C-alpha positions as CSV (number, residue, x, y, z in Angstrom):
1,M,215.0,-37.1,71.3
2,A,212.9,-37.4,74.5
3,G,213.7,-40.1,76.9
4,S,210.2,-41.5,76.4
5,G,211.0,-42.3,72.8
6,D,208.4,-40.0,71.4
7,A,209.7,-37.9,68.6
8,A,208.9,-34.2,69.0
9,E,208.4,-33.7,65.3
10,P,206.9,-30.3,64.7
11,L,203.5,-30.3,62.9
12,S,202.5,-27.7,60.3
13,P,200.1,-24.9,61.3
14,L,197.4,-26.6,59.1
15,A,197.9,-29.9,60.9
16,E,197.8,-28.2,64.3
17,G,194.6,-26.4,63.2
18,L,192.9,-29.6,62.1
19,I,193.9,-31.5,65.3
20,G,192.6,-28.6,67.4
21,A,189.4,-28.3,65.4
22,I,188.6,-32.0,65.6
23,S,189.4,-32.1,69.3
24,S,187.1,-29.2,69.9
25,V,184.2,-30.8,68.0
26,V,184.6,-34.1,70.0
27,A,184.8,-32.2,73.3
28,N,181.9,-29.9,72.6
29,A,179.6,-32.6,71.3
30,I,180.1,-34.5,74.6
31,V,179.2,-31.5,76.8
32,Y,176.7,-29.8,74.5
33,P,173.6,-30.3,76.7
34,L,175.5,-28.5,79.4
35,D,176.2,-25.7,77.0
36,V,172.4,-25.3,76.2
37,V,171.6,-25.2,79.9
38,T,174.3,-22.6,80.6
39,T,173.0,-20.4,77.9
40,R,169.5,-20.6,79.2
41,L,170.5,-19.8,82.7
42,Q,172.4,-16.8,81.5
43,V,169.4,-15.3,79.6
44,Q,166.8,-16.2,82.2
45,T,167.0,-12.8,84.0
46,Q,165.9,-10.8,81.0
47,L,163.2,-13.4,79.9
48,H,161.6,-13.3,83.3
49,T,161.6,-9.5,83.4
50,T,160.1,-9.3,80.0
51,L,157.2,-11.8,80.7
52,G,156.7,-10.8,84.3
53,A,155.8,-13.0,87.3
54,E,152.3,-13.3,85.9
55,A,153.6,-15.2,82.9
56,G,153.1,-18.4,84.9
57,P,155.2,-21.5,85.0
58,V,158.7,-21.7,83.5
59,V,158.5,-25.4,82.6
60,G,156.3,-28.4,83.3
61,G,153.8,-26.4,85.3
62,R,156.2,-25.6,88.1
63,P,156.4,-22.0,89.3
64,L,159.7,-20.1,89.3
65,G,161.9,-20.4,92.4
66,D,162.2,-17.8,95.1
67,D,164.7,-15.8,93.0
68,G,163.2,-16.8,89.6
69,F,166.1,-19.1,88.5
70,L,166.3,-22.9,88.1
71,A,169.4,-24.8,89.2
72,Q,171.5,-26.4,86.6
73,A,170.4,-29.9,87.3
74,E,166.7,-29.0,87.3
75,M,167.1,-27.0,84.1
76,L,168.8,-30.0,82.4
77,R,166.0,-32.3,83.6
78,T,163.2,-30.0,82.5
79,V,164.6,-29.4,79.1
80,A,164.9,-33.1,78.6
81,Q,161.3,-33.7,79.8
82,E,159.7,-30.9,77.9
83,E,161.8,-30.7,74.7
84,G,163.6,-34.1,74.5
85,L,166.8,-34.5,72.6
86,Q,165.7,-31.7,70.3
87,G,166.0,-29.2,73.1
88,L,169.2,-30.6,74.6
89,Y,170.9,-30.3,71.2
90,A,169.2,-27.1,70.0
91,G,171.5,-25.4,67.5
92,V,174.1,-28.2,67.7
93,K,175.0,-28.1,64.0
94,A,175.6,-24.3,64.0
95,S,177.5,-24.6,67.3
96,L,179.8,-27.4,66.3
97,S,180.3,-25.8,62.9
98,H,181.4,-22.6,64.8
99,N,183.7,-24.7,67.1
100,F,185.3,-26.4,64.2
101,A,185.8,-23.2,62.2
102,S,187.0,-21.1,65.1
103,N,189.3,-23.7,66.5
104,L,190.8,-24.5,63.1
105,A,191.5,-20.8,62.6
106,Y,192.7,-20.4,66.2
107,F,195.1,-23.2,66.3
108,M,196.5,-22.4,62.8
109,F,197.0,-18.7,63.8
110,Y,198.4,-19.7,67.3
111,S,200.7,-22.3,65.9
112,A,202.1,-20.0,63.2
113,F,202.5,-17.1,65.6
114,R,204.1,-19.1,68.3
115,E,206.5,-20.9,65.9
116,A,207.6,-17.5,64.6
117,A,208.0,-16.2,68.1
118,V,210.0,-19.2,69.3
119,R,212.4,-18.9,66.3
120,R,212.9,-15.3,67.0
121,A,213.5,-15.9,70.7
122,A,216.1,-18.6,69.8
123,R,217.9,-16.3,67.4
124,I,218.1,-13.5,70.1
125,A,219.3,-16.0,72.7
126,A,222.0,-17.4,70.4
127,R,223.2,-13.9,69.6
128,D,222.9,-12.2,73.0
129,G,222.8,-15.1,75.4
130,G,220.0,-15.8,77.9
131,S,216.9,-17.9,77.8
132,S,215.0,-18.6,74.7
133,T,211.8,-19.5,76.7
134,L,208.8,-17.2,75.9
135,S,207.6,-15.1,78.7
136,I,204.1,-15.4,80.1
137,G,203.4,-12.0,78.6
138,A,204.4,-13.2,75.2
139,E,202.3,-16.4,75.5
140,L,199.3,-14.3,76.4
141,L,199.8,-11.9,73.5
142,L,200.2,-14.7,71.0
143,A,197.0,-16.4,72.2
144,A,195.1,-13.2,72.2
145,A,196.1,-12.3,68.7
146,A,195.2,-15.8,67.5
147,G,191.8,-15.5,69.2
148,A,191.0,-12.1,67.8
149,C,191.7,-13.3,64.2
150,S,189.6,-16.4,64.6
151,R,186.6,-14.8,66.4
152,T,186.3,-12.0,63.8
153,V,185.5,-14.5,61.0
154,T,183.4,-16.9,63.0
155,T,181.1,-14.7,65.1
156,P,178.0,-15.0,62.7
157,I,177.9,-18.7,63.3
158,S,178.2,-18.2,67.1
159,V,175.3,-15.6,67.0
160,A,173.0,-18.1,65.1
161,A,173.9,-20.9,67.5
162,T,173.2,-18.7,70.6
163,R,169.8,-17.6,69.3
164,R,168.8,-21.2,68.7
165,Q,169.9,-22.3,72.1
166,A,168.1,-19.5,73.9
167,A,164.9,-19.8,71.8
168,G,163.5,-22.8,73.6
169,Q,163.7,-21.0,77.0
170,A,161.8,-18.0,75.7
171,G,159.1,-20.3,74.2
172,Q,158.7,-22.2,77.5
173,M,158.3,-19.1,79.6
174,A,155.8,-17.7,77.1
175,G,153.6,-20.7,77.6
176,D,154.7,-23.5,75.3
177,A,155.0,-25.8,78.3
178,D,151.2,-25.4,78.9
179,D,150.5,-26.5,75.3
180,A,152.7,-29.5,75.8
181,A,150.9,-30.4,79.0
182,K,147.6,-30.3,77.1
183,G,149.0,-32.9,74.7
184,G,150.0,-30.5,71.9
185,A,153.0,-31.2,69.8
186,R,156.3,-29.7,70.6
187,P,156.8,-26.5,68.5
188,R,159.1,-26.9,65.5
189,Q,162.5,-25.3,65.9
190,A,163.6,-22.8,63.3
191,T,166.3,-24.1,60.9
192,Y,169.7,-22.5,60.8
193,G,168.8,-20.7,57.6
194,E,165.6,-19.3,59.1
195,T,167.5,-18.2,62.2
196,V,170.0,-16.3,60.1
197,R,167.3,-14.7,58.0
198,A,165.4,-13.6,61.2
199,I,168.6,-12.1,62.7
200,V,169.3,-10.1,59.5
201,G,165.7,-9.1,59.1
202,S,165.5,-7.6,62.6
203,G,168.9,-6.0,62.8
204,G,170.5,-6.0,59.4
205,V,173.7,-7.8,58.4
206,A,175.6,-6.1,61.2
207,A,173.5,-8.1,63.7
208,L,175.4,-11.2,62.7
209,W,178.4,-9.7,64.4
210,S,176.5,-8.9,67.7
211,G,178.7,-9.4,70.6
212,L,181.9,-9.1,68.6
213,G,183.3,-6.4,71.0
214,P,183.0,-8.6,74.1
215,S,184.2,-11.6,72.0
216,L,187.4,-9.7,71.0
217,V,187.9,-8.7,74.7
218,L,187.2,-12.3,75.6
219,T,190.3,-13.4,73.7
220,V,192.0,-12.8,77.0
221,N,190.1,-16.0,78.1
222,P,191.9,-18.4,75.8
223,A,195.0,-16.3,76.2
224,I,194.9,-16.8,80.0
225,T,194.0,-20.5,79.5
226,Y,196.7,-21.3,76.9
227,G,199.3,-18.9,78.4
228,L,199.0,-20.6,81.8
229,F,198.8,-24.0,80.2
230,E,202.1,-23.5,78.3
231,R,203.9,-22.2,81.4
232,L,202.6,-25.0,83.7
233,K,203.3,-27.5,81.0
234,A,206.9,-26.3,80.8
235,G,207.3,-26.5,84.5
236,L,205.8,-30.0,84.7
237,L,208.0,-31.4,81.9
238,G,211.1,-29.4,82.7
239,G,212.9,-31.9,84.8
240,R,211.4,-35.1,83.5
241,G,213.2,-35.5,80.2
242,R,209.9,-35.5,78.2
243,T,208.6,-33.1,75.6
244,Q,204.9,-34.0,75.6
245,L,202.2,-34.3,78.2
246,T,200.2,-37.4,78.6
247,A,196.4,-37.1,77.9
248,G,195.7,-37.3,81.7
249,E,198.2,-34.5,82.5
250,A,196.7,-32.3,79.7
251,F,193.2,-33.0,81.0
252,L,194.1,-31.8,84.5
253,L,196.1,-28.8,83.4
254,G,193.3,-27.8,81.0
255,A,190.7,-28.0,83.7
256,L,192.7,-25.9,86.1
257,T,193.6,-23.1,83.6
258,K,190.1,-22.9,82.1
259,A,188.5,-22.6,85.5
260,L,190.8,-19.6,86.4
261,A,190.2,-17.9,83.0
262,T,186.4,-18.4,83.3
263,V,186.1,-16.8,86.7
264,A,188.2,-13.8,85.6
265,T,186.2,-13.1,82.5
266,Y,182.6,-14.2,83.4
267,P,180.7,-10.9,83.2
268,L,182.0,-10.4,79.6
269,I,180.8,-14.0,78.8
270,V,177.3,-13.0,80.0
271,A,177.4,-9.8,78.0
272,K,178.3,-11.7,74.8
273,V,175.5,-14.2,75.3
274,L,172.9,-11.5,76.0
275,L,174.0,-9.4,73.0
276,Q,173.8,-12.4,70.7
277,S,170.5,-13.6,72.1
278,G,169.0,-10.1,71.7
279,A,167.3,-7.6,74.0
280,P,164.0,-8.6,75.5
281,A,160.9,-8.0,73.4
282,G,159.7,-4.4,73.7
283,E,163.0,-3.0,74.7
284,R,165.5,-1.1,72.6
285,A,168.5,-3.0,71.2
286,Y,171.6,-3.1,73.4
287,A,174.0,-0.3,72.6
288,G,177.0,-2.4,73.6
289,A,178.5,-4.6,76.3
290,A,178.5,-1.8,78.9
291,D,174.8,-1.1,78.3
292,C,174.0,-4.8,78.3
293,L,175.6,-5.4,81.7
294,R,174.1,-2.2,83.2
295,R,170.6,-3.3,82.1
296,A,171.1,-6.9,83.3
297,A,172.2,-5.6,86.7
298,A,169.2,-3.3,86.8
299,R,166.9,-6.3,86.2
300,G,168.5,-8.8,88.5
301,G,171.1,-7.0,90.6
302,A,174.8,-7.6,90.6
303,A,174.2,-11.3,90.9
304,A,172.8,-11.3,87.3
305,L,176.3,-10.6,86.0
306,F,177.3,-14.0,87.5
307,R,174.2,-16.0,86.7
308,G,175.1,-19.5,85.6
309,L,178.8,-19.1,86.7
310,R,178.9,-22.6,88.3
311,A,177.3,-24.1,85.2
312,Q,179.8,-22.2,83.0
313,I,182.8,-23.3,85.0
314,G,181.6,-27.0,85.0
315,K,180.9,-27.0,81.3
316,A,183.9,-24.9,80.2
317,T,186.5,-26.8,82.3
318,L,185.2,-30.2,81.3
319,C,185.1,-29.2,77.7
320,Q,188.6,-27.6,77.8
321,A,190.1,-30.5,79.6
322,L,188.6,-33.0,77.1
323,L,189.7,-30.8,74.2
324,L,193.3,-30.7,75.5
325,A,193.4,-34.4,76.3
326,V,192.0,-35.4,72.9
327,R,194.3,-33.0,71.2
328,A,197.4,-34.4,73.1
329,A,196.4,-37.9,72.2
330,I,195.9,-37.1,68.5
331,A,199.0,-35.0,68.3
332,R,201.1,-37.8,69.8
333,R,199.9,-40.3,67.3
334,A,200.3,-37.8,64.4
335,R,204.0,-37.2,65.4
336,R,204.7,-40.9,65.7
337,A,203.1,-41.5,62.2
338,W,205.1,-38.6,60.8
339,A,208.4,-39.9,62.3
340,R,208.0,-43.4,60.8
341,P,210.4,-44.2,57.9
342,R,208.9,-43.7,54.5
């Protein structure tokens, strides 16, 4: 029993999955407008190239900046002005559905895999001596395996959400902002069903899994995040006689580990977003992540591979920190409730 009095009662993989999924939805709902802004910054290079400098203003009658890109704060403000809450929360249902499904699957797989690995390590340690603590390599492998399983089954929802997030930016650059300035009504956004039908109609059923390759490679992102998180957590709690982090400690560790993972994998994040949003009109479809990154670099230079990095770090670290803080708080209460006499 921990000195704090909190029982470290293990939760089932299903309970861990539900706690993780609920925490993810709460965290992502809070930062969702930043997610929309980050997606639009990431696709802006190919949209500007497609429409050309002569396409006119990006938003609100203002010309593109010197390098053709809006800062995160300006993008957030202009989306709010030109599209309102509809633009700031474009694709929110599909995105939060994806977050719930992927995190439910992820935490269920991760909890089950890690529980089995810990039991195995304990048996080996009891038999041969030595430490039963999982190595950083084992932690990363467990997290990557869980991520690969969850992403494979939830990619179609992610593709639909990305298309809806990016759609408003394309419409603005094509001239929707001029119509709004003349007093016209804001264009109606496609429904989730219409978006899915359009994706299948243009690229077949396989298009619903666009970006799956980079997504599978990107399992190293949560692997790095959760692997480092578990090791730092163990180091932090090691000499304190506790078995659980406070919500504040989980928030800080989550922010740090997610920032490191995001910087390490960012070009692949860009490739996934561009693959899921589709090639510019008039261009052939992307052949894969390598082709996508090569063409993005040809359009906007090497800097295009890191377009929106600061926005991604801000959004991802805040979201991850919130997720882990909420998850820690819910898990603590769940364990206390489970430990009560019945």
